[in-house]
Biopython code that builds the backbone (N, CA, C, O; Angstrom):
import numpy as np
from Bio.PDB.StructureBuilder import StructureBuilder

atoms = [
    (1, "MET", "N", (-145.382, -142.632, 71.871)),
    (1, "MET", "CA", (-144.992, -141.328, 72.368)),
    (1, "MET", "C", (-146.191, -140.397, 72.309)),
    (1, "MET", "O", (-146.791, -140.229, 71.247)),
    (2, "THR", "N", (-146.542, -139.805, 73.408)),
    (2, "THR", "CA", (-147.674, -138.887, 73.439)),
    (2, "THR", "C", (-147.163, -137.486, 73.714)),
    (2, "THR", "O", (-146.748, -137.166, 74.828)),
    (3, "THR", "N", (-147.199, -136.662, 72.691)),
    (3, "THR", "CA", (-146.754, -135.285, 72.817)),
    (3, "THR", "C", (-147.971, -134.398, 72.752)),
    (3, "THR", "O", (-148.716, -134.437, 71.772)),
    (4, "THR", "N", (-148.184, -133.607, 73.765)),
    (4, "THR", "CA", (-149.327, -132.706, 73.762)),
    (4, "THR", "C", (-148.888, -131.332, 73.309)),
    (4, "THR", "O", (-147.697, -131.028, 73.255)),
    (5, "THR", "N", (-149.860, -130.511, 72.985)),
    (5, "THR", "CA", (-149.572, -129.151, 72.545)),
    (5, "THR", "C", (-148.810, -128.385, 73.611)),
    (5, "THR", "O", (-147.916, -127.599, 73.300)),
    (6, "GLU", "N", (-149.165, -128.615, 74.874)),
    (6, "GLU", "CA", (-148.508, -127.881, 75.956)),
    (6, "GLU", "C", (-147.005, -128.149, 75.975)),
    (6, "GLU", "O", (-146.220, -127.221, 76.172)),
    (7, "THR", "N", (-146.594, -129.390, 75.776)),
    (7, "THR", "CA", (-145.167, -129.695, 75.801)),
    (7, "THR", "C", (-144.517, -129.380, 74.466)),
    (7, "THR", "O", (-143.328, -129.065, 74.413)),
    (8, "ARG", "N", (-145.285, -129.463, 73.387)),
    (8, "ARG", "CA", (-144.718, -129.222, 72.070)),
    (8, "ARG", "C", (-144.434, -127.738, 71.854)),
    (8, "ARG", "O", (-143.413, -127.384, 71.265)),
    (9, "SER", "N", (-145.331, -126.865, 72.327)),
    (9, "SER", "CA", (-145.116, -125.444, 72.063)),
    (9, "SER", "C", (-144.945, -124.682, 73.372)),
    (9, "SER", "O", (-145.878, -124.049, 73.864)),
    (10, "ALA", "N", (-143.755, -124.753, 73.917)),
    (10, "ALA", "CA", (-143.461, -123.974, 75.121)),
    (10, "ALA", "C", (-143.533, -122.492, 74.778)),
    (10, "ALA", "O", (-143.953, -121.677, 75.599)),
    (11, "LYS", "N", (-143.115, -122.144, 73.541)),
    (11, "LYS", "CA", (-143.233, -120.770, 73.062)),
    (11, "LYS", "C", (-144.462, -120.695, 72.161)),
    (11, "LYS", "O", (-144.621, -121.538, 71.278)),
    (12, "PRO", "N", (-145.332, -119.709, 72.360)),
    (12, "PRO", "CA", (-146.482, -119.566, 71.468)),
    (12, "PRO", "C", (-146.021, -119.313, 70.039)),
    (12, "PRO", "O", (-145.046, -118.599, 69.804)),
    (13, "THR", "N", (-146.737, -119.912, 69.087)),
    (13, "THR", "CA", (-146.375, -119.742, 67.682)),
    (13, "THR", "C", (-146.870, -118.420, 67.134)),
    (13, "THR", "O", (-146.378, -117.949, 66.109)),
    (14, "GLY", "N", (-147.846, -117.812, 67.809)),
    (14, "GLY", "CA", (-148.440, -116.592, 67.296)),
    (14, "GLY", "C", (-149.600, -116.876, 66.371)),
    (14, "GLY", "O", (-150.325, -115.962, 65.979)),
    (15, "ASP", "N", (-149.783, -118.145, 66.016)),
    (15, "ASP", "CA", (-150.881, -118.541, 65.143)),
    (15, "ASP", "C", (-151.999, -119.101, 66.017)),
    (15, "ASP", "O", (-151.968, -120.272, 66.395)),
    (16, "VAL", "N", (-152.966, -118.282, 66.332)),
    (16, "VAL", "CA", (-154.037, -118.640, 67.254)),
    (16, "VAL", "C", (-154.856, -119.807, 66.710)),
    (16, "VAL", "O", (-155.237, -120.703, 67.463)),
    (17, "VAL", "N", (-155.129, -119.799, 65.403)),
    (17, "VAL", "CA", (-155.925, -120.864, 64.798)),
    (17, "VAL", "C", (-155.200, -122.199, 64.920)),
    (17, "VAL", "O", (-155.800, -123.199, 65.317)),
    (18, "LEU", "N", (-153.931, -122.221, 64.587)),
    (18, "LEU", "CA", (-153.145, -123.446, 64.671)),
    (18, "LEU", "C", (-153.079, -123.960, 66.103)),
    (18, "LEU", "O", (-153.205, -125.163, 66.334)),
    (19, "GLU", "N", (-152.886, -123.078, 67.051)),
    (19, "GLU", "CA", (-152.843, -123.491, 68.451)),
    (19, "GLU", "C", (-154.187, -124.068, 68.902)),
    (19, "GLU", "O", (-154.215, -125.024, 69.677)),
    (20, "GLU", "N", (-155.298, -123.499, 68.428)),
    (20, "GLU", "CA", (-156.623, -124.021, 68.766)),
    (20, "GLU", "C", (-156.828, -125.410, 68.164)),
    (20, "GLU", "O", (-157.387, -126.293, 68.816)),
    (21, "ILE", "N", (-156.380, -125.607, 66.926)),
    (21, "ILE", "CA", (-156.481, -126.924, 66.285)),
    (21, "ILE", "C", (-155.680, -127.946, 67.077)),
    (21, "ILE", "O", (-156.156, -129.056, 67.317)),
    (22, "TRP", "N", (-154.468, -127.582, 67.486)),
    (22, "TRP", "CA", (-153.644, -128.492, 68.291)),
    (22, "TRP", "C", (-154.338, -128.822, 69.602)),
    (22, "TRP", "O", (-154.323, -129.976, 70.031)),
    (23, "ARG", "N", (-154.945, -127.834, 70.246)),
    (23, "ARG", "CA", (-155.633, -128.054, 71.517)),
    (23, "ARG", "C", (-156.781, -129.039, 71.331)),
    (23, "ARG", "O", (-156.949, -129.956, 72.135)),
    (24, "ILE", "N", (-157.575, -128.855, 70.273)),
    (24, "ILE", "CA", (-158.699, -129.750, 70.000)),
    (24, "ILE", "C", (-158.194, -131.156, 69.685)),
    (24, "ILE", "O", (-158.748, -132.138, 70.178)),
    (25, "LYS", "N", (-157.151, -131.256, 68.870)),
    (25, "LYS", "CA", (-156.576, -132.556, 68.517)),
    (25, "LYS", "C", (-156.090, -133.283, 69.766)),
    (25, "LYS", "O", (-156.340, -134.477, 69.932)),
    (26, "ASP", "N", (-155.403, -132.570, 70.634)),
    (26, "ASP", "CA", (-154.894, -133.182, 71.860)),
    (26, "ASP", "C", (-156.037, -133.629, 72.769)),
    (26, "ASP", "O", (-155.953, -134.679, 73.406)),
    (27, "SER", "N", (-157.096, -132.836, 72.827)),
    (27, "SER", "CA", (-158.253, -133.180, 73.645)),
    (27, "SER", "C", (-158.938, -134.444, 73.127)),
    (27, "SER", "O", (-159.280, -135.336, 73.903)),
    (28, "LEU", "N", (-159.137, -134.513, 71.804)),
    (28, "LEU", "CA", (-159.743, -135.714, 71.214)),
    (28, "LEU", "C", (-158.851, -136.936, 71.429)),
    (28, "LEU", "O", (-159.338, -138.013, 71.773)),
    (29, "SER", "N", (-157.563, -136.767, 71.227)),
    (29, "SER", "CA", (-156.628, -137.868, 71.409)),
    (29, "SER", "C", (-156.671, -138.390, 72.845)),
    (29, "SER", "O", (-156.715, -139.600, 73.068)),
    (30, "ALA", "N", (-156.658, -137.492, 73.801)),
    (30, "ALA", "CA", (-156.697, -137.889, 75.206)),
    (30, "ALA", "C", (-158.011, -138.579, 75.551)),
    (30, "ALA", "O", (-158.026, -139.508, 76.359)),
    (31, "ALA", "N", (-159.108, -138.139, 74.952)),
    (31, "ALA", "CA", (-160.413, -138.737, 75.239)),
    (31, "ALA", "C", (-160.470, -140.209, 74.827)),
    (31, "ALA", "O", (-161.265, -140.973, 75.374)),
    (32, "TYR", "N", (-159.641, -140.609, 73.874)),
    (32, "TYR", "CA", (-159.618, -141.996, 73.415)),
    (32, "TYR", "C", (-158.305, -142.680, 73.776)),
    (32, "TYR", "O", (-157.881, -143.624, 73.110)),
    (33, "GLY", "N", (-157.670, -142.197, 74.830)),
    (33, "GLY", "CA", (-156.460, -142.843, 75.339)),
    (33, "GLY", "C", (-155.302, -142.802, 74.357)),
    (33, "GLY", "O", (-154.438, -143.679, 74.381)),
    (34, "HIS", "N", (-155.273, -141.791, 73.492)),
    (34, "HIS", "CA", (-154.222, -141.645, 72.478)),
    (34, "HIS", "C", (-154.147, -142.896, 71.594)),
    (34, "HIS", "O", (-153.073, -143.288, 71.138)),
    (35, "ASP", "N", (-155.318, -143.512, 71.362)),
    (35, "ASP", "CA", (-155.406, -144.734, 70.558)),
    (35, "ASP", "C", (-156.179, -144.422, 69.279)),
    (35, "ASP", "O", (-157.395, -144.232, 69.303)),
    (36, "VAL", "N", (-155.455, -144.373, 68.168)),
    (36, "VAL", "CA", (-156.059, -144.006, 66.893)),
    (36, "VAL", "C", (-157.155, -144.992, 66.478)),
    (36, "VAL", "O", (-158.148, -144.586, 65.874)),
    (37, "LYS", "N", (-156.990, -146.267, 66.791)),
    (37, "LYS", "CA", (-158.017, -147.262, 66.440)),
    (37, "LYS", "C", (-159.324, -146.973, 67.178)),
    (37, "LYS", "O", (-160.404, -147.073, 66.594)),
    (38, "ARG", "N", (-159.229, -146.616, 68.452)),
    (38, "ARG", "CA", (-160.444, -146.272, 69.220)),
    (38, "ARG", "C", (-161.101, -145.014, 68.679)),
    (38, "ARG", "O", (-162.325, -144.944, 68.573)),
    (39, "LEU", "N", (-160.291, -144.020, 68.336)),
    (39, "LEU", "CA", (-160.812, -142.769, 67.793)),
    (39, "LEU", "C", (-161.573, -143.028, 66.490)),
    (39, "LEU", "O", (-162.681, -142.519, 66.316)),
    (40, "PHE", "N", (-160.997, -143.808, 65.576)),
    (40, "PHE", "CA", (-161.664, -144.058, 64.309)),
    (40, "PHE", "C", (-162.843, -145.010, 64.460)),
    (40, "PHE", "O", (-163.790, -144.930, 63.678)),
    (41, "ALA", "N", (-162.814, -145.904, 65.436)),
    (41, "ALA", "CA", (-163.980, -146.750, 65.695)),
    (41, "ALA", "C", (-165.168, -145.877, 66.097)),
    (41, "ALA", "O", (-166.289, -146.103, 65.643)),
    (42, "GLU", "N", (-164.923, -144.893, 66.940)),
    (42, "GLU", "CA", (-165.979, -143.961, 67.341)),
    (42, "GLU", "C", (-166.447, -143.127, 66.157)),
    (42, "GLU", "O", (-167.643, -142.871, 66.012)),
    (43, "THR", "N", (-165.523, -142.705, 65.315)),
    (43, "THR", "CA", (-165.879, -141.923, 64.129)),
    (43, "THR", "C", (-166.760, -142.745, 63.199)),
    (43, "THR", "O", (-167.757, -142.237, 62.686)),
    (44, "ARG", "N", (-166.404, -144.014, 62.973)),
    (44, "ARG", "CA", (-167.226, -144.882, 62.114)),
    (44, "ARG", "C", (-168.606, -145.097, 62.726)),
    (44, "ARG", "O", (-169.603, -145.134, 62.004)),
    (45, "LYS", "N", (-168.676, -145.238, 64.049)),
    (45, "LYS", "CA", (-169.956, -145.404, 64.735)),
    (45, "LYS", "C", (-170.835, -144.166, 64.514)),
    (45, "LYS", "O", (-172.013, -144.288, 64.180)),
    (46, "ARG", "N", (-170.256, -142.986, 64.701)),
    (46, "ARG", "CA", (-171.006, -141.740, 64.496)),
    (46, "ARG", "C", (-171.433, -141.597, 63.037)),
    (46, "ARG", "O", (-172.519, -141.096, 62.744)),
    (47, "GLU", "N", (-170.581, -142.035, 62.141)),
    (47, "GLU", "CA", (-170.893, -141.980, 60.713)),
    (47, "GLU", "C", (-172.118, -142.839, 60.399)),
    (47, "GLU", "O", (-173.019, -142.403, 59.682)),
    (48, "ARG", "N", (-172.149, -144.060, 60.938)),
    (48, "ARG", "CA", (-173.306, -144.951, 60.720)),
    (48, "ARG", "C", (-174.584, -144.349, 61.293)),
    (48, "ARG", "O", (-175.633, -144.385, 60.649)),
    (49, "LEU", "N", (-174.499, -143.797, 62.498)),
    (49, "LEU", "CA", (-175.676, -143.223, 63.144)),
    (49, "LEU", "C", (-176.213, -142.003, 62.399)),
    (49, "LEU", "O", (-177.425, -141.800, 62.333)),
    (50, "SER", "N", (-175.324, -141.196, 61.843)),
    (50, "SER", "CA", (-175.759, -139.967, 61.165)),
    (50, "SER", "C", (-176.228, -140.231, 59.742)),
    (50, "SER", "O", (-177.052, -139.485, 59.213)),
    (51, "GLY", "N", (-175.708, -141.292, 59.114)),
    (51, "GLY", "CA", (-176.048, -141.555, 57.725)),
    (51, "GLY", "C", (-175.259, -140.699, 56.745)),
    (51, "GLY", "O", (-175.498, -140.750, 55.539)),
    (52, "HIS", "N", (-174.321, -139.915, 57.260)),
    (52, "HIS", "CA", (-173.492, -139.060, 56.414)),
    (52, "HIS", "C", (-172.034, -139.456, 56.568)),
    (52, "HIS", "O", (-171.584, -139.731, 57.680)),
    (53, "PRO", "N", (-171.286, -139.489, 55.466)),
    (53, "PRO", "CA", (-169.872, -139.854, 55.584)),
    (53, "PRO", "C", (-169.084, -138.776, 56.324)),
    (53, "PRO", "O", (-169.182, -137.593, 55.998)),
    (54, "LEU", "N", (-168.313, -139.187, 57.311)),
    (54, "LEU", "CA", (-167.459, -138.272, 58.057)),
    (54, "LEU", "C", (-166.011, -138.395, 57.608)),
    (54, "LEU", "O", (-165.261, -137.418, 57.613)),
    (55, "VAL", "N", (-165.629, -139.602, 57.221)),
    (55, "VAL", "CA", (-164.274, -139.851, 56.764)),
    (55, "VAL", "C", (-164.376, -140.567, 55.426)),
    (55, "VAL", "O", (-164.919, -141.669, 55.348)),
    (56, "ALA", "N", (-163.859, -139.949, 54.379)),
    (56, "ALA", "CA", (-163.883, -140.567, 53.063)),
    (56, "ALA", "C", (-162.454, -140.916, 52.664)),
    (56, "ALA", "O", (-161.658, -140.025, 52.365)),
    (57, "PRO", "N", (-162.124, -142.207, 52.656)),
    (57, "PRO", "CA", (-160.763, -142.574, 52.274)),
    (57, "PRO", "C", (-160.511, -142.213, 50.818)),
    (57, "PRO", "O", (-161.441, -142.232, 50.011)),
    (58, "PRO", "N", (-159.283, -141.889, 50.470)),
    (58, "PRO", "CA", (-158.981, -141.556, 49.071)),
    (58, "PRO", "C", (-159.185, -142.773, 48.186)),
    (58, "PRO", "O", (-158.986, -143.913, 48.608)),
    (59, "ARG", "N", (-159.585, -142.507, 46.950)),
    (59, "ARG", "CA", (-159.753, -143.611, 46.005)),
    (59, "ARG", "C", (-158.392, -144.163, 45.631)),
    (59, "ARG", "O", (-157.423, -143.426, 45.450)),
    (60, "ARG", "N", (-158.349, -145.474, 45.522)),
    (60, "ARG", "CA", (-157.086, -146.118, 45.149)),
    (60, "ARG", "C", (-156.959, -146.125, 43.627)),
    (60, "ARG", "O", (-157.910, -146.418, 42.902)),
    (61, "ARG", "N", (-155.773, -145.797, 43.179)),
    (61, "ARG", "CA", (-155.508, -145.834, 41.749)),
    (61, "ARG", "C", (-155.063, -147.227, 41.361)),
    (61, "ARG", "O", (-154.415, -147.933, 42.133)),
    (62, "LYS", "N", (-155.427, -147.610, 40.140)),
    (62, "LYS", "CA", (-154.946, -148.899, 39.644)),
    (62, "LYS", "C", (-153.473, -148.763, 39.317)),
    (62, "LYS", "O", (-153.026, -147.740, 38.800)),
    (63, "ALA", "N", (-152.730, -149.809, 39.627)),
    (63, "ALA", "CA", (-151.299, -149.801, 39.335)),
    (63, "ALA", "C", (-151.099, -149.878, 37.829)),
    (63, "ALA", "O", (-151.757, -150.656, 37.138)),
    (64, "ARG", "N", (-150.193, -149.070, 37.344)),
    (64, "ARG", "CA", (-149.882, -149.093, 35.917)),
    (64, "ARG", "C", (-148.807, -150.123, 35.656)),
    (64, "ARG", "O", (-147.932, -150.353, 36.491)),
    (65, "ALA", "N", (-148.878, -150.741, 34.487)),
    (65, "ALA", "CA", (-147.863, -151.717, 34.099)),
    (65, "ALA", "C", (-146.544, -150.980, 33.915)),
    (65, "ALA", "O", (-146.524, -149.877, 33.370)),
    (66, "PRO", "N", (-145.438, -151.577, 34.363)),
    (66, "PRO", "CA", (-144.137, -150.912, 34.185)),
    (66, "PRO", "C", (-143.829, -150.729, 32.703)),
    (66, "PRO", "O", (-144.116, -151.599, 31.881)),
    (67, "SER", "N", (-143.244, -149.586, 32.382)),
    (67, "SER", "CA", (-142.889, -149.331, 30.989)),
    (67, "SER", "C", (-141.603, -150.098, 30.646)),
    (67, "SER", "O", (-140.757, -150.371, 31.498)),
    (68, "ARG", "N", (-141.507, -150.419, 29.387)),
    (68, "ARG", "CA", (-140.321, -151.151, 28.942)),
    (68, "ARG", "C", (-139.188, -150.169, 28.636)),
    (68, "ARG", "O", (-139.427, -149.110, 28.055)),
    (69, "PRO", "N", (-137.976, -150.509, 29.019)),
    (69, "PRO", "CA", (-136.850, -149.620, 28.713)),
    (69, "PRO", "C", (-136.642, -149.536, 27.202)),
    (69, "PRO", "O", (-136.677, -150.542, 26.494)),
    (70, "GLY", "N", (-136.429, -148.334, 26.739)),
    (70, "GLY", "CA", (-136.123, -148.125, 25.320)),
    (70, "GLY", "C", (-137.339, -148.206, 24.428)),
    (70, "GLY", "O", (-137.197, -148.228, 23.205)),
    (71, "GLY", "N", (-138.517, -148.250, 24.992)),
    (71, "GLY", "CA", (-139.665, -148.467, 24.131)),
    (71, "GLY", "C", (-140.719, -147.539, 24.398)),
    (71, "GLY", "O", (-141.765, -147.589, 23.751)),
]
sb = StructureBuilder()
sb.init_structure("model")
sb.init_model(0)
sb.init_chain("A")
sb.init_seg("    ")
for serial, (resi, resn, name, xyz) in enumerate(atoms, 1):
    if name == "N":
        sb.init_residue(resn, " ", resi, " ")
    sb.init_atom(name, np.array(xyz, "f"), 0.0, 1.0, " ", f" {name:<3s}", serial, name[0])
structure = sb.get_structure()
């Protein structure tokens, strides 16, 4: 399902910043055929070329051992 800002907000929200973010997001999405894998492939490519991290995944926490009931 591809929902653009134009169809999502028939009524302006009054939040100019939010509407601009939606417009940019929709533009980027359309540029990569609304395909998140293509978008992130391009982001990783730009990251390698620049030498600076653009997307930093959150660190994974180690799973804790389940606690024993009553103890």
